[in-house]
Every structure is written in C-alpha cells, then in structure tokens.
N, C-alpha and C positions, 0 to 999 in steps of 0.2 A: 453830349455834351450842349446848351444853349448855344449861340452866336453869343449873344450878350455878356458869361462865364466867362468864352470863349478871354471873350473880349481887357475883363475885365481879367483871366491872370492873366492877359498878354501885356498888355500893361505894368500888372506887375514886377515880370518878369525884364520888362523892358528898362525900366526903371524901379530896379530892387534899391527901398528903401535900409539902412541899417543894415547890411554886406557887411561882415569883415568881420575881425574878431579887435576886442576893446582889450590894452593892455590894464589899465588900468579897473580894470570891473571889478565888485565887491566883491560876488558872487558869478557862477558859471557852474552851466549842466549841459550836461552831454546825456542820449538815449540816440537807440541804434542798434544798426549789426554788423558789421565789415561783408558778414558774409553771407545777409539778401542788399544788404549795397546804401539801407536807405539809415539815415544816420541826421543828425543837427546837435550841435552845440550854439550853445545861448551863455552869453555873460550880459553880468543884470549889470551898471550904475545906480548907488542908494544919492539921495538925497535926504534933502530937513527943509518940508513946508509948515511952515502954520503949526509948527510942535508936530511933527508928523514926520516918519522917516515914510519914505515916497520912490518909487522909482523914476529919477533921474532921462536915459536911454536906458537902450539894450540892443545889445548887434546876437548878428546867428553869420554858421557858416555854416551847410549843408552839401551832403551829398543825394540824391535824393530827386527824386521830376520834380517840373517845370513848375508843379500848387504847392509840393513842399518851397518849394521858395518863394513860393504867392502869398503860399499863408501864413510863410513866417516873419515876411518882407512889413506883412498889414497887422501881426502881434506886436510887432516893435515898437508902430504906434501906440497902438492900440494900451499899452497894458504903460505908458509915459505919465507919469505921473499919481497912475496905482501904488494905494499901499502894497504890502504882500498879499495882507485878507484877502481881497478884494483883486488881487492877478487874479492868486492861487480859486481865487470862486468862480472864472471865466472857464467854460467849456473850451472842451474844443469847440462847437462848435460856434458862439459866443467868438475864437478865435480867428475864425473862419467868414467871419457872419458880411463884412465889405463885401467880400467877395458876392458870394449870394452862395446857394444849397448847392454843393458839390455834389458830385453820382458818386454813387455806392464807389466802389473801385479806390474813388480818393479820398473815405473820409480815413487812410490812416495817413495820409501827412498830412492834416490836422489834430491828428492824435499822434505824431510826433514830436511837435510845433509844442504841442502839449504836457508830452514827457519831457522835454527838456527847463519849459517853462516851470514846468512842476520840481526837479528835479534841480535849477537852479534856486530858487527860493525854499525851499522844502530839501534837502537836499537827508533827512534822515530819511523823509516818508517811503517808502517801501510797493505804494500805485502801481511806480514805470521805474526795474532800474536804470539804471546810471549804465550808462555803460563799465566791465569790467577789464582792466586797461593796467597791467602786468606792467610798464614806466611809463608814468605823464608823460602826455604830449602836450605842446604847445596848438598845434591845431590840426585837423582835422587828420589834412594832409599830412602830416610828419608823424599824424598817428598811423595814417596804412603804409606809410612808406619806411615805416622802424624797424620795418622785416618781423613783424611779431605774427604781419597776415601772408609770409613770403607762400605758401601751399599757397595762399590761394588768387585768383586775376581781378585786379584791378581797372577798371580802365577810367577815369583821371580827363572831363571836359570844361578847356575854361572855355565862360562867356569868352568874346571875345570886345572889345567896348566902343560901344555908338562912337555913328562922327561924329557927335559933337560934342563928347569928351578930349 
C-alpha cells in the first residue's frame, strides 16, 4: 500500500464518519458472513428535497478490517443528497474513490460496502444477498452474540476513543 493511501485510510479510521446504528432509519442493509468475519450493516434515512426522495444520511457498523471501516465512512458521506437511483449507480470503486486506488486484496472491502448499500436501497435485488438471520438483531454485535453462531469463535475488538473525545 502506498504511504498516501495508508494515510487516507488511517485518517478515515481515526475519525470515522457516521459510525453506529440509526434508530429512525428508513432502510437497513446487511451483507457478509460470520464464517469469514467480514460483515457490514448500513442504515439509510431519506428526506424530501425539491420534490425528490434523497438520502438524508447513512450510518454503518462493521466487523471487518480497517479498510472496510474507511470505505464505509467515506461512502456514507458520498451518498448523502443522492437519490436511490444515483446511489445504486455507484460502483464499489466509486464508493472507495476518495481513498484512492485500493490494493487488490482490499477490493472486497469496497464490495462489502456496495453490497450493504444495495441491500438497503434495493432489498429485492439478488446481486448480493443479505446475511440470512433466523431472528432479527438490532446490531451486528447482537447478531454475533445471539447464540446462532455458538460453534464459531468470534473475536470482538473495540476501538479505543481518541483522547479528544
């Protein structure tokens, strides 16, 4: 990874935007697998603007690597103010563009974000199926700790708050 890309990812990790669940969301999308550990859930809230339904804001939670956090953070900023159609037209590359070109082994992070966004905005789409859950969970942590993955070992690491928080 280039130093510039590492710096942009580090900044997005150190100060992620729109991290956390949204209680009043209009739509929620989840993709990933507890088997491999990469999971992402995105909440989307809409508003009416100039007679159009646009994305007011989006938030996310992820069990994934730092690059997934960084891509989700910048993607939630990018889609604000866009219509559903405009947001759905964005590729994983578009969603990760503010970070620069991702290395090949990190492209799946952007695809994870794209999948959660598509699942939230077009839940009937079969392009990237949602995580199947036998009982709904409010957060990814709830889902992982619900017992449905009792035969799997999951390590949860919480990000320490920065000293200026």
